mmJSON file of the N, C-alpha and C atoms, coordinates in Angstrom:
{"data_MODEL":{"atom_site":{
"group_PDB":["ATOM","ATOM","ATOM","ATOM","ATOM","ATOM","ATOM","ATOM","ATOM","ATOM","ATOM","ATOM","ATOM","ATOM","ATOM","ATOM","ATOM","ATOM","ATOM","ATOM","ATOM","ATOM","ATOM","ATOM","ATOM","ATOM","ATOM","ATOM","ATOM","ATOM","ATOM","ATOM","ATOM","ATOM","ATOM","ATOM","ATOM","ATOM","ATOM","ATOM","ATOM","ATOM","ATOM","ATOM","ATOM","ATOM","ATOM","ATOM","ATOM","ATOM","ATOM","ATOM","ATOM","ATOM","ATOM","ATOM","ATOM","ATOM","ATOM","ATOM","ATOM","ATOM","ATOM","ATOM","ATOM","ATOM","ATOM","ATOM","ATOM","ATOM","ATOM","ATOM","ATOM","ATOM","ATOM","ATOM","ATOM","ATOM","ATOM","ATOM","ATOM","ATOM","ATOM","ATOM","ATOM","ATOM","ATOM","ATOM","ATOM","ATOM","ATOM","ATOM","ATOM","ATOM","ATOM","ATOM","ATOM","ATOM","ATOM","ATOM","ATOM","ATOM","ATOM","ATOM","ATOM","ATOM","ATOM","ATOM","ATOM","ATOM","ATOM","ATOM","ATOM","ATOM","ATOM","ATOM","ATOM","ATOM","ATOM","ATOM","ATOM","ATOM","ATOM","ATOM","ATOM","ATOM","ATOM","ATOM","ATOM","ATOM","ATOM","ATOM","ATOM","ATOM","ATOM","ATOM","ATOM","ATOM","ATOM","ATOM","ATOM","ATOM","ATOM","ATOM","ATOM","ATOM","ATOM","ATOM","ATOM","ATOM","ATOM","ATOM","ATOM","ATOM","ATOM","ATOM","ATOM","ATOM","ATOM","ATOM","ATOM","ATOM","ATOM","ATOM","ATOM","ATOM","ATOM","ATOM","ATOM","ATOM","ATOM","ATOM","ATOM","ATOM","ATOM","ATOM","ATOM","ATOM","ATOM","ATOM","ATOM","ATOM","ATOM","ATOM","ATOM","ATOM","ATOM","ATOM","ATOM","ATOM","ATOM","ATOM","ATOM","ATOM","ATOM","ATOM","ATOM","ATOM","ATOM","ATOM","ATOM","ATOM","ATOM","ATOM","ATOM","ATOM","ATOM","ATOM","ATOM","ATOM","ATOM","ATOM","ATOM","ATOM","ATOM","ATOM","ATOM","ATOM","ATOM","ATOM","ATOM","ATOM"],
"id":[1,2,3,4,5,6,7,8,9,10,11,12,13,14,15,16,17,18,19,20,21,22,23,24,25,26,27,28,29,30,31,32,33,34,35,36,37,38,39,40,41,42,43,44,45,46,47,48,49,50,51,52,53,54,55,56,57,58,59,60,61,62,63,64,65,66,67,68,69,70,71,72,73,74,75,76,77,78,79,80,81,82,83,84,85,86,87,88,89,90,91,92,93,94,95,96,97,98,99,100,101,102,103,104,105,106,107,108,109,110,111,112,113,114,115,116,117,118,119,120,121,122,123,124,125,126,127,128,129,130,131,132,133,134,135,136,137,138,139,140,141,142,143,144,145,146,147,148,149,150,151,152,153,154,155,156,157,158,159,160,161,162,163,164,165,166,167,168,169,170,171,172,173,174,175,176,177,178,179,180,181,182,183,184,185,186,187,188,189,190,191,192,193,194,195,196,197,198,199,200,201,202,203,204,205,206,207,208,209,210,211,212,213,214,215,216,217,218,219,220,221,222],
"type_symbol":["N","C","C","N","C","C","N","C","C","N","C","C","N","C","C","N","C","C","N","C","C","N","C","C","N","C","C","N","C","C","N","C","C","N","C","C","N","C","C","N","C","C","N","C","C","N","C","C","N","C","C","N","C","C","N","C","C","N","C","C","N","C","C","N","C","C","N","C","C","N","C","C","N","C","C","N","C","C","N","C","C","N","C","C","N","C","C","N","C","C","N","C","C","N","C","C","N","C","C","N","C","C","N","C","C","N","C","C","N","C","C","N","C","C","N","C","C","N","C","C","N","C","C","N","C","C","N","C","C","N","C","C","N","C","C","N","C","C","N","C","C","N","C","C","N","C","C","N","C","C","N","C","C","N","C","C","N","C","C","N","C","C","N","C","C","N","C","C","N","C","C","N","C","C","N","C","C","N","C","C","N","C","C","N","C","C","N","C","C","N","C","C","N","C","C","N","C","C","N","C","C","N","C","C","N","C","C","N","C","C","N","C","C","N","C","C","N","C","C","N","C","C"],
"label_atom_id":["N","CA","C","N","CA","C","N","CA","C","N","CA","C","N","CA","C","N","CA","C","N","CA","C","N","CA","C","N","CA","C","N","CA","C","N","CA","C","N","CA","C","N","CA","C","N","CA","C","N","CA","C","N","CA","C","N","CA","C","N","CA","C","N","CA","C","N","CA","C","N","CA","C","N","CA","C","N","CA","C","N","CA","C","N","CA","C","N","CA","C","N","CA","C","N","CA","C","N","CA","C","N","CA","C","N","CA","C","N","CA","C","N","CA","C","N","CA","C","N","CA","C","N","CA","C","N","CA","C","N","CA","C","N","CA","C","N","CA","C","N","CA","C","N","CA","C","N","CA","C","N","CA","C","N","CA","C","N","CA","C","N","CA","C","N","CA","C","N","CA","C","N","CA","C","N","CA","C","N","CA","C","N","CA","C","N","CA","C","N","CA","C","N","CA","C","N","CA","C","N","CA","C","N","CA","C","N","CA","C","N","CA","C","N","CA","C","N","CA","C","N","CA","C","N","CA","C","N","CA","C","N","CA","C","N","CA","C","N","CA","C","N","CA","C","N","CA","C","N","CA","C","N","CA","C","N","CA","C"],
"label_alt_id":[null,null,null,null,null,null,null,null,null,null,null,null,null,null,null,null,null,null,null,null,null,null,null,null,null,null,null,null,null,null,null,null,null,null,null,null,null,null,null,null,null,null,null,null,null,null,null,null,null,null,null,null,null,null,null,null,null,null,null,null,null,null,null,null,null,null,null,null,null,null,null,null,null,null,null,null,null,null,null,null,null,null,null,null,null,null,null,null,null,null,null,null,null,null,null,null,null,null,null,null,null,null,null,null,null,null,null,null,null,null,null,null,null,null,null,null,null,null,null,null,null,null,null,null,null,null,null,null,null,null,null,null,null,null,null,null,null,null,null,null,null,null,null,null,null,null,null,null,null,null,null,null,null,null,null,null,null,null,null,null,null,null,null,null,null,null,null,null,null,null,null,null,null,null,null,null,null,null,null,null,null,null,null,null,null,null,null,null,null,null,null,null,null,null,null,null,null,null,null,null,null,null,null,null,null,null,null,null,null,null,null,null,null,null,null,null,null,null,null,null,null,null],
"label_comp_id":["MET","MET","MET","ARG","ARG","ARG","ASP","ASP","ASP","LYS","LYS","LYS","LEU","LEU","LEU","ARG","ARG","ARG","ASN","ASN","ASN","LEU","LEU","LEU","VAL","VAL","VAL","ALA","ALA","ALA","GLU","GLU","GLU","MET","MET","MET","VAL","VAL","VAL","HIS","HIS","HIS","GLY","GLY","GLY","GLY","GLY","GLY","ILE","ILE","ILE","PRO","PRO","PRO","LEU","LEU","LEU","GLU","GLU","GLU","LEU","LEU","LEU","ALA","ALA","ALA","ARG","ARG","ARG","ARG","ARG","ARG","GLU","GLU","GLU","PHE","PHE","PHE","GLU","GLU","GLU","ARG","ARG","ARG","VAL","VAL","VAL","PHE","PHE","PHE","LEU","LEU","LEU","GLU","GLU","GLU","GLU","GLU","GLU","VAL","VAL","VAL","LEU","LEU","LEU","ALA","ALA","ALA","ALA","ALA","ALA","HIS","HIS","HIS","GLU","GLU","GLU","GLY","GLY","GLY","ASN","ASN","ASN","HIS","HIS","HIS","SER","SER","SER","ALA","ALA","ALA","ALA","ALA","ALA","ALA","ALA","ALA","ARG","ARG","ARG","GLU","GLU","GLU","LEU","LEU","LEU","GLY","GLY","GLY","ILE","ILE","ILE","HIS","HIS","HIS","ARG","ARG","ARG","ASN","ASN","ASN","THR","THR","THR","LEU","LEU","LEU","ALA","ALA","ALA","LYS","LYS","LYS","LYS","LYS","LYS","LEU","LEU","LEU","GLU","GLU","GLU","ALA","ALA","ALA","PRO","PRO","PRO","PRO","PRO","PRO","SER","SER","SER","ARG","ARG","ARG","LEU","LEU","LEU","ARG","ARG","ARG","ARG","ARG","ARG","VAL","VAL","VAL","SER","SER","SER","LEU","LEU","LEU","ALA","ALA","ALA","SER","SER","SER"],
"label_asym_id":["A","A","A","A","A","A","A","A","A","A","A","A","A","A","A","A","A","A","A","A","A","A","A","A","A","A","A","A","A","A","A","A","A","A","A","A","A","A","A","A","A","A","A","A","A","A","A","A","A","A","A","A","A","A","A","A","A","A","A","A","A","A","A","A","A","A","A","A","A","A","A","A","A","A","A","A","A","A","A","A","A","A","A","A","A","A","A","A","A","A","A","A","A","A","A","A","A","A","A","A","A","A","A","A","A","A","A","A","A","A","A","A","A","A","A","A","A","A","A","A","A","A","A","A","A","A","A","A","A","A","A","A","A","A","A","A","A","A","A","A","A","A","A","A","A","A","A","A","A","A","A","A","A","A","A","A","A","A","A","A","A","A","A","A","A","A","A","A","A","A","A","A","A","A","A","A","A","A","A","A","A","A","A","A","A","A","A","A","A","A","A","A","A","A","A","A","A","A","A","A","A","A","A","A","A","A","A","A","A","A","A","A","A","A","A","A","A","A","A","A","A","A"],
"label_entity_id":["1","1","1","1","1","1","1","1","1","1","1","1","1","1","1","1","1","1","1","1","1","1","1","1","1","1","1","1","1","1","1","1","1","1","1","1","1","1","1","1","1","1","1","1","1","1","1","1","1","1","1","1","1","1","1","1","1","1","1","1","1","1","1","1","1","1","1","1","1","1","1","1","1","1","1","1","1","1","1","1","1","1","1","1","1","1","1","1","1","1","1","1","1","1","1","1","1","1","1","1","1","1","1","1","1","1","1","1","1","1","1","1","1","1","1","1","1","1","1","1","1","1","1","1","1","1","1","1","1","1","1","1","1","1","1","1","1","1","1","1","1","1","1","1","1","1","1","1","1","1","1","1","1","1","1","1","1","1","1","1","1","1","1","1","1","1","1","1","1","1","1","1","1","1","1","1","1","1","1","1","1","1","1","1","1","1","1","1","1","1","1","1","1","1","1","1","1","1","1","1","1","1","1","1","1","1","1","1","1","1","1","1","1","1","1","1","1","1","1","1","1","1"],
"label_seq_id":[1,1,1,2,2,2,3,3,3,4,4,4,5,5,5,6,6,6,7,7,7,8,8,8,9,9,9,10,10,10,11,11,11,12,12,12,13,13,13,14,14,14,15,15,15,16,16,16,17,17,17,18,18,18,19,19,19,20,20,20,21,21,21,22,22,22,23,23,23,24,24,24,25,25,25,26,26,26,27,27,27,28,28,28,29,29,29,30,30,30,31,31,31,32,32,32,33,33,33,34,34,34,35,35,35,36,36,36,37,37,37,38,38,38,39,39,39,40,40,40,41,41,41,42,42,42,43,43,43,44,44,44,45,45,45,46,46,46,47,47,47,48,48,48,49,49,49,50,50,50,51,51,51,52,52,52,53,53,53,54,54,54,55,55,55,56,56,56,57,57,57,58,58,58,59,59,59,60,60,60,61,61,61,62,62,62,63,63,63,64,64,64,65,65,65,66,66,66,67,67,67,68,68,68,69,69,69,70,70,70,71,71,71,72,72,72,73,73,73,74,74,74],
"pdbx_PDB_ins_code":[null,null,null,null,null,null,null,null,null,null,null,null,null,null,null,null,null,null,null,null,null,null,null,null,null,null,null,null,null,null,null,null,null,null,null,null,null,null,null,null,null,null,null,null,null,null,null,null,null,null,null,null,null,null,null,null,null,null,null,null,null,null,null,null,null,null,null,null,null,null,null,null,null,null,null,null,null,null,null,null,null,null,null,null,null,null,null,null,null,null,null,null,null,null,null,null,null,null,null,null,null,null,null,null,null,null,null,null,null,null,null,null,null,null,null,null,null,null,null,null,null,null,null,null,null,null,null,null,null,null,null,null,null,null,null,null,null,null,null,null,null,null,null,null,null,null,null,null,null,null,null,null,null,null,null,null,null,null,null,null,null,null,null,null,null,null,null,null,null,null,null,null,null,null,null,null,null,null,null,null,null,null,null,null,null,null,null,null,null,null,null,null,null,null,null,null,null,null,null,null,null,null,null,null,null,null,null,null,null,null,null,null,null,null,null,null,null,null,null,null,null,null],
"Cartn_x":[-12.999,-11.654,-11.629,-12.447,-12.463,-12.837,-13.806,-14.206,-13.071,-12.376,-11.245,-10.152,-9.903,-8.882,-9.295,-10.566,-11.061,-10.905,-11.22,-11.08,-9.622,-8.727,-7.3,-6.824,-7.226,-6.831,-7.385,-8.625,-9.22,-8.43,-8.042,-7.257,-5.901,-5.291,-3.998,-4.148,-5.189,-5.429,-5.651,-6.491,-6.78,-5.57,-4.651,-3.429,-2.313,-2.589,-1.594,-0.471,-0.716,0.305,0.368,1.546,1.668,1.508,1.023,0.771,2.007,3.157,4.366,4.732,4.616,4.913,3.908,2.644,1.608,1.847,2.226,2.488,3.662,4.741,5.919,5.591,4.834,4.475,3.576,2.589,1.705,2.52,3.415,4.216,5.067,5.718,6.574,5.765,4.636,3.805,3.297,2.885,2.396,3.495,4.695,5.816,6.183,6.195,6.503,5.475,4.206,3.151,3.294,3.584,3.772,4.99,6.064,7.272,6.989,6.25,5.895,5.037,4.131,3.273,4.096,5.272,6.173,7.324,7.113,8.067,9.472,9.558,10.846,11.527,10.871,11.462,11.294,12.394,12.359,11.971,12.48,12.187,10.699,10.104,8.678,7.821,8.195,7.442,7.537,8.733,8.926,8.135,8.114,7.356,5.871,5.335,3.921,3.665,4.611,4.466,4.713,5.339,5.64,6.829,7.751,8.963,10.177,11.349,12.585,12.926,13.534,13.866,14.819,15.701,16.604,15.828,14.769,13.918,13.228,12.742,12.102,13.097,14.285,15.304,15.637,15.768,16.108,15.004,13.752,12.63,12.578,12.921,12.892,14.1,15.184,16.374,16.176,15.265,15.028,14.629,15.096,14.734,13.222,12.673,11.223,10.825,9.612,9.12,8.889,8.711,8.457,6.953,6.164,4.715,4.33,3.533,3.121,2.176,2.234,1.379,-0.067,-0.947,-2.377,-3.023,-3.81,-4.414,-5.59,-5.664,-6.819,-7.983,-7.725,-8.781,-9.72,-10.926,-11.915,-13.254],
"Cartn_y":[24.592,24.504,24.691,25.583,25.855,24.596,23.833,22.609,21.589,21.451,20.523,20.941,22.242,22.751,22.525,22.766,22.536,21.067,20.165,18.736,18.37,18.918,18.66,19.195,20.413,21.013,20.182,19.756,18.936,17.647,17.029,15.795,16.053,17.182,17.526,17.818,18.548,18.878,17.601,16.713,15.467,14.538,14.744,13.944,14.524,15.663,16.255,16.991,17.453,18.18,19.61,20.068,21.444,22.465,23.637,24.696,25.008,25.159,25.531,24.476,23.225,22.152,22.167,22.37,22.439,23.634,24.776,25.972,25.75,25.163,24.916,23.957,22.92,21.941,22.568,23.355,24.03,24.929,25.726,26.651,25.896,24.817,24.056,23.499,22.874,22.297,23.392,24.521,25.64,26.135,26.34,26.816,25.809,24.537,23.498,23.477,23.684,23.69,24.889,26.058,27.249,27.052,26.514,26.269,25.273,24.226,23.24,23.873,24.765,25.445,26.301,26.72,27.523,26.681,25.359,24.404,24.582,24.829,24.942,26.288,27.254,28.585,29.371,29.45,30.122,31.595,32.276,33.71,33.946,33.151,33.31,32.949,31.882,31.472,32.541,33.061,34.098,35.352,35.696,36.872,36.685,35.504,35.237,35.297,34.816,34.794,36.15,37.058,38.381,38.38,37.424,37.358,37.319,37.574,37.521,36.061,35.797,34.413,33.774,34.578,34.033,33.593,34.326,33.946,32.621,32.475,31.219,30.067,30.263,29.205,28.837,29.839,29.593,28.801,29.162,28.455,26.999,26.764,25.405,24.587,25.254,24.549,24.015,24.604,24.164,22.695,21.927,20.505,20.324,19.402,19.184,18.671,18.995,18.521,17.018,16.411,14.97,14.675,15.666,15.499,14.616,13.601,12.747,13.53,13.246,13.937,13.492,14.451,14.171,14.747,13.961,14.389,15.324,16.368,17.265,16.695,15.663,15.083,14.263,14.76,13.999,14.102],
"Cartn_z":[13.017,13.522,15.042,15.537,16.979,17.763,17.27,17.971,17.983,16.86,16.796,17.773,17.832,18.744,20.198,20.496,21.865,22.259,21.341,21.623,21.88,21.082,21.265,22.613,22.947,24.227,25.385,25.289,26.353,26.54,25.444,25.522,26.19,25.869,26.463,27.957,28.324,29.731,30.533,30.02,30.728,30.745,29.804,29.766,30.621,31.268,32.154,31.441,30.217,29.461,29.983,30.436,30.928,29.8,30.145,29.17,28.336,28.96,28.22,27.182,27.523,26.577,25.429,25.732,24.7,23.777,24.342,23.543,22.595,23.112,22.271,21.135,21.443,20.418,19.355,19.794,18.843,17.923,18.507,17.707,16.692,17.123,16.212,15.041,15.339,14.277,13.345,13.895,13.092,12.155,12.695,11.881,10.799,11.144,10.159,9.033,9.366,8.347,7.407,7.97,7.128,6.234,6.791,6.006,4.881,5.17,4.145,3.054,3.447,2.469,1.511,1.972,1.136,0.603,0.572,0.013,0.571,1.879,2.543,2.423,1.799,1.633,2.932,3.696,4.998,4.883,3.862,3.716,3.48,2.586,2.287,3.504,4.194,5.383,6.47,6.688,7.709,7.364,6.096,5.657,5.982,5.679,5.991,7.497,8.278,9.736,10.382,9.629,10.17,11.118,10.9,11.71,10.791,11.339,10.565,10.286,9.137,8.781,9.78,10.39,11.413,12.657,12.979,14.114,13.815,12.596,12.193,12.304,11.77,11.821,13.264,14.112,15.521,16.219,15.95,16.571,16.105,14.85,14.316,14.768,15.163,15.652,17.061,17.811,19.19,19.17,20.154,20.157,20.265,19.487,19.559,20.936,21.318,22.616,22.535,23.668,23.719,23.771,23.454,23.443,22.26,22.516,21.397,20.501,19.244,18.275,18.464,18.495,18.603,17.36,16.671,15.416,15.654,14.82,14.862,14.06,13.282,12.456,13.335,13.5,14.267,13.611],
"occupancy":[1.0,1.0,1.0,1.0,1.0,1.0,1.0,1.0,1.0,1.0,1.0,1.0,1.0,1.0,1.0,1.0,1.0,1.0,1.0,1.0,1.0,1.0,1.0,1.0,1.0,1.0,1.0,1.0,1.0,1.0,1.0,1.0,1.0,1.0,1.0,1.0,1.0,1.0,1.0,1.0,1.0,1.0,1.0,1.0,1.0,1.0,1.0,1.0,1.0,1.0,1.0,1.0,1.0,1.0,1.0,1.0,1.0,1.0,1.0,1.0,1.0,1.0,1.0,1.0,1.0,1.0,1.0,1.0,1.0,1.0,1.0,1.0,1.0,1.0,1.0,1.0,1.0,1.0,1.0,1.0,1.0,1.0,1.0,1.0,1.0,1.0,1.0,1.0,1.0,1.0,1.0,1.0,1.0,1.0,1.0,1.0,1.0,1.0,1.0,1.0,1.0,1.0,1.0,1.0,1.0,1.0,1.0,1.0,1.0,1.0,1.0,1.0,1.0,1.0,1.0,1.0,1.0,1.0,1.0,1.0,1.0,1.0,1.0,1.0,1.0,1.0,1.0,1.0,1.0,1.0,1.0,1.0,1.0,1.0,1.0,1.0,1.0,1.0,1.0,1.0,1.0,1.0,1.0,1.0,1.0,1.0,1.0,1.0,1.0,1.0,1.0,1.0,1.0,1.0,1.0,1.0,1.0,1.0,1.0,1.0,1.0,1.0,1.0,1.0,1.0,1.0,1.0,1.0,1.0,1.0,1.0,1.0,1.0,1.0,1.0,1.0,1.0,1.0,1.0,1.0,1.0,1.0,1.0,1.0,1.0,1.0,1.0,1.0,1.0,1.0,1.0,1.0,1.0,1.0,1.0,1.0,1.0,1.0,1.0,1.0,1.0,1.0,1.0,1.0,1.0,1.0,1.0,1.0,1.0,1.0,1.0,1.0,1.0,1.0,1.0,1.0,1.0,1.0,1.0,1.0,1.0,1.0],
"B_iso_or_equiv":[0.0,0.0,0.0,0.0,0.0,0.0,0.0,0.0,0.0,0.0,0.0,0.0,0.0,0.0,0.0,0.0,0.0,0.0,0.0,0.0,0.0,0.0,0.0,0.0,0.0,0.0,0.0,0.0,0.0,0.0,0.0,0.0,0.0,0.0,0.0,0.0,0.0,0.0,0.0,0.0,0.0,0.0,0.0,0.0,0.0,0.0,0.0,0.0,0.0,0.0,0.0,0.0,0.0,0.0,0.0,0.0,0.0,0.0,0.0,0.0,0.0,0.0,0.0,0.0,0.0,0.0,0.0,0.0,0.0,0.0,0.0,0.0,0.0,0.0,0.0,0.0,0.0,0.0,0.0,0.0,0.0,0.0,0.0,0.0,0.0,0.0,0.0,0.0,0.0,0.0,0.0,0.0,0.0,0.0,0.0,0.0,0.0,0.0,0.0,0.0,0.0,0.0,0.0,0.0,0.0,0.0,0.0,0.0,0.0,0.0,0.0,0.0,0.0,0.0,0.0,0.0,0.0,0.0,0.0,0.0,0.0,0.0,0.0,0.0,0.0,0.0,0.0,0.0,0.0,0.0,0.0,0.0,0.0,0.0,0.0,0.0,0.0,0.0,0.0,0.0,0.0,0.0,0.0,0.0,0.0,0.0,0.0,0.0,0.0,0.0,0.0,0.0,0.0,0.0,0.0,0.0,0.0,0.0,0.0,0.0,0.0,0.0,0.0,0.0,0.0,0.0,0.0,0.0,0.0,0.0,0.0,0.0,0.0,0.0,0.0,0.0,0.0,0.0,0.0,0.0,0.0,0.0,0.0,0.0,0.0,0.0,0.0,0.0,0.0,0.0,0.0,0.0,0.0,0.0,0.0,0.0,0.0,0.0,0.0,0.0,0.0,0.0,0.0,0.0,0.0,0.0,0.0,0.0,0.0,0.0,0.0,0.0,0.0,0.0,0.0,0.0,0.0,0.0,0.0,0.0,0.0,0.0],
"pdbx_formal_charge":[null,null,null,null,null,null,null,null,null,null,null,null,null,null,null,null,null,null,null,null,null,null,null,null,null,null,null,null,null,null,null,null,null,null,null,null,null,null,null,null,null,null,null,null,null,null,null,null,null,null,null,null,null,null,null,null,null,null,null,null,null,null,null,null,null,null,null,null,null,null,null,null,null,null,null,null,null,null,null,null,null,null,null,null,null,null,null,null,null,null,null,null,null,null,null,null,null,null,null,null,null,null,null,null,null,null,null,null,null,null,null,null,null,null,null,null,null,null,null,null,null,null,null,null,null,null,null,null,null,null,null,null,null,null,null,null,null,null,null,null,null,null,null,null,null,null,null,null,null,null,null,null,null,null,null,null,null,null,null,null,null,null,null,null,null,null,null,null,null,null,null,null,null,null,null,null,null,null,null,null,null,null,null,null,null,null,null,null,null,null,null,null,null,null,null,null,null,null,null,null,null,null,null,null,null,null,null,null,null,null,null,null,null,null,null,null,null,null,null,null,null,null],
"auth_seq_id":[1,1,1,2,2,2,3,3,3,4,4,4,5,5,5,6,6,6,7,7,7,8,8,8,9,9,9,10,10,10,11,11,11,12,12,12,13,13,13,14,14,14,15,15,15,16,16,16,17,17,17,18,18,18,19,19,19,20,20,20,21,21,21,22,22,22,23,23,23,24,24,24,25,25,25,26,26,26,27,27,27,28,28,28,29,29,29,30,30,30,31,31,31,32,32,32,33,33,33,34,34,34,35,35,35,36,36,36,37,37,37,38,38,38,39,39,39,40,40,40,41,41,41,42,42,42,43,43,43,44,44,44,45,45,45,46,46,46,47,47,47,48,48,48,49,49,49,50,50,50,51,51,51,52,52,52,53,53,53,54,54,54,55,55,55,56,56,56,57,57,57,58,58,58,59,59,59,60,60,60,61,61,61,62,62,62,63,63,63,64,64,64,65,65,65,66,66,66,67,67,67,68,68,68,69,69,69,70,70,70,71,71,71,72,72,72,73,73,73,74,74,74],
"auth_comp_id":["MET","MET","MET","ARG","ARG","ARG","ASP","ASP","ASP","LYS","LYS","LYS","LEU","LEU","LEU","ARG","ARG","ARG","ASN","ASN","ASN","LEU","LEU","LEU","VAL","VAL","VAL","ALA","ALA","ALA","GLU","GLU","GLU","MET","MET","MET","VAL","VAL","VAL","HIS","HIS","HIS","GLY","GLY","GLY","GLY","GLY","GLY","ILE","ILE","ILE","PRO","PRO","PRO","LEU","LEU","LEU","GLU","GLU","GLU","LEU","LEU","LEU","ALA","ALA","ALA","ARG","ARG","ARG","ARG","ARG","ARG","GLU","GLU","GLU","PHE","PHE","PHE","GLU","GLU","GLU","ARG","ARG","ARG","VAL","VAL","VAL","PHE","PHE","PHE","LEU","LEU","LEU","GLU","GLU","GLU","GLU","GLU","GLU","VAL","VAL","VAL","LEU","LEU","LEU","ALA","ALA","ALA","ALA","ALA","ALA","HIS","HIS","HIS","GLU","GLU","GLU","GLY","GLY","GLY","ASN","ASN","ASN","HIS","HIS","HIS","SER","SER","SER","ALA","ALA","ALA","ALA","ALA","ALA","ALA","ALA","ALA","ARG","ARG","ARG","GLU","GLU","GLU","LEU","LEU","LEU","GLY","GLY","GLY","ILE","ILE","ILE","HIS","HIS","HIS","ARG","ARG","ARG","ASN","ASN","ASN","THR","THR","THR","LEU","LEU","LEU","ALA","ALA","ALA","LYS","LYS","LYS","LYS","LYS","LYS","LEU","LEU","LEU","GLU","GLU","GLU","ALA","ALA","ALA","PRO","PRO","PRO","PRO","PRO","PRO","SER","SER","SER","ARG","ARG","ARG","LEU","LEU","LEU","ARG","ARG","ARG","ARG","ARG","ARG","VAL","VAL","VAL","SER","SER","SER","LEU","LEU","LEU","ALA","ALA","ALA","SER","SER","SER"],
"auth_asym_id":["A","A","A","A","A","A","A","A","A","A","A","A","A","A","A","A","A","A","A","A","A","A","A","A","A","A","A","A","A","A","A","A","A","A","A","A","A","A","A","A","A","A","A","A","A","A","A","A","A","A","A","A","A","A","A","A","A","A","A","A","A","A","A","A","A","A","A","A","A","A","A","A","A","A","A","A","A","A","A","A","A","A","A","A","A","A","A","A","A","A","A","A","A","A","A","A","A","A","A","A","A","A","A","A","A","A","A","A","A","A","A","A","A","A","A","A","A","A","A","A","A","A","A","A","A","A","A","A","A","A","A","A","A","A","A","A","A","A","A","A","A","A","A","A","A","A","A","A","A","A","A","A","A","A","A","A","A","A","A","A","A","A","A","A","A","A","A","A","A","A","A","A","A","A","A","A","A","A","A","A","A","A","A","A","A","A","A","A","A","A","A","A","A","A","A","A","A","A","A","A","A","A","A","A","A","A","A","A","A","A","A","A","A","A","A","A","A","A","A","A","A","A"],
"auth_atom_id":["N","CA","C","N","CA","C","N","CA","C","N","CA","C","N","CA","C","N","CA","C","N","CA","C","N","CA","C","N","CA","C","N","CA","C","N","CA","C","N","CA","C","N","CA","C","N","CA","C","N","CA","C","N","CA","C","N","CA","C","N","CA","C","N","CA","C","N","CA","C","N","CA","C","N","CA","C","N","CA","C","N","CA","C","N","CA","C","N","CA","C","N","CA","C","N","CA","C","N","CA","C","N","CA","C","N","CA","C","N","CA","C","N","CA","C","N","CA","C","N","CA","C","N","CA","C","N","CA","C","N","CA","C","N","CA","C","N","CA","C","N","CA","C","N","CA","C","N","CA","C","N","CA","C","N","CA","C","N","CA","C","N","CA","C","N","CA","C","N","CA","C","N","CA","C","N","CA","C","N","CA","C","N","CA","C","N","CA","C","N","CA","C","N","CA","C","N","CA","C","N","CA","C","N","CA","C","N","CA","C","N","CA","C","N","CA","C","N","CA","C","N","CA","C","N","CA","C","N","CA","C","N","CA","C","N","CA","C","N","CA","C","N","CA","C","N","CA","C","N","CA","C","N","CA","C","N","CA","C"],
"pdbx_PDB_model_num":[1,1,1,1,1,1,1,1,1,1,1,1,1,1,1,1,1,1,1,1,1,1,1,1,1,1,1,1,1,1,1,1,1,1,1,1,1,1,1,1,1,1,1,1,1,1,1,1,1,1,1,1,1,1,1,1,1,1,1,1,1,1,1,1,1,1,1,1,1,1,1,1,1,1,1,1,1,1,1,1,1,1,1,1,1,1,1,1,1,1,1,1,1,1,1,1,1,1,1,1,1,1,1,1,1,1,1,1,1,1,1,1,1,1,1,1,1,1,1,1,1,1,1,1,1,1,1,1,1,1,1,1,1,1,1,1,1,1,1,1,1,1,1,1,1,1,1,1,1,1,1,1,1,1,1,1,1,1,1,1,1,1,1,1,1,1,1,1,1,1,1,1,1,1,1,1,1,1,1,1,1,1,1,1,1,1,1,1,1,1,1,1,1,1,1,1,1,1,1,1,1,1,1,1,1,1,1,1,1,1,1,1,1,1,1,1,1,1,1,1,1,1]
}}}
């Protein structure tokens, strides 16, 4: 996983993606994946993440970044 992440980060750096935009995109995708793993159950996902369900909802309400999706599959 570390190698895949390094490759993704390298691609983002060379593409001129600012750190804050990359961080927001990573967080959104991570939260969406945890939520999907819990079949949309915000309470269960928030519990796994160690945050309040309202915090999870608020983070997911934020407008998605305009960063194009880059696949970790390599």
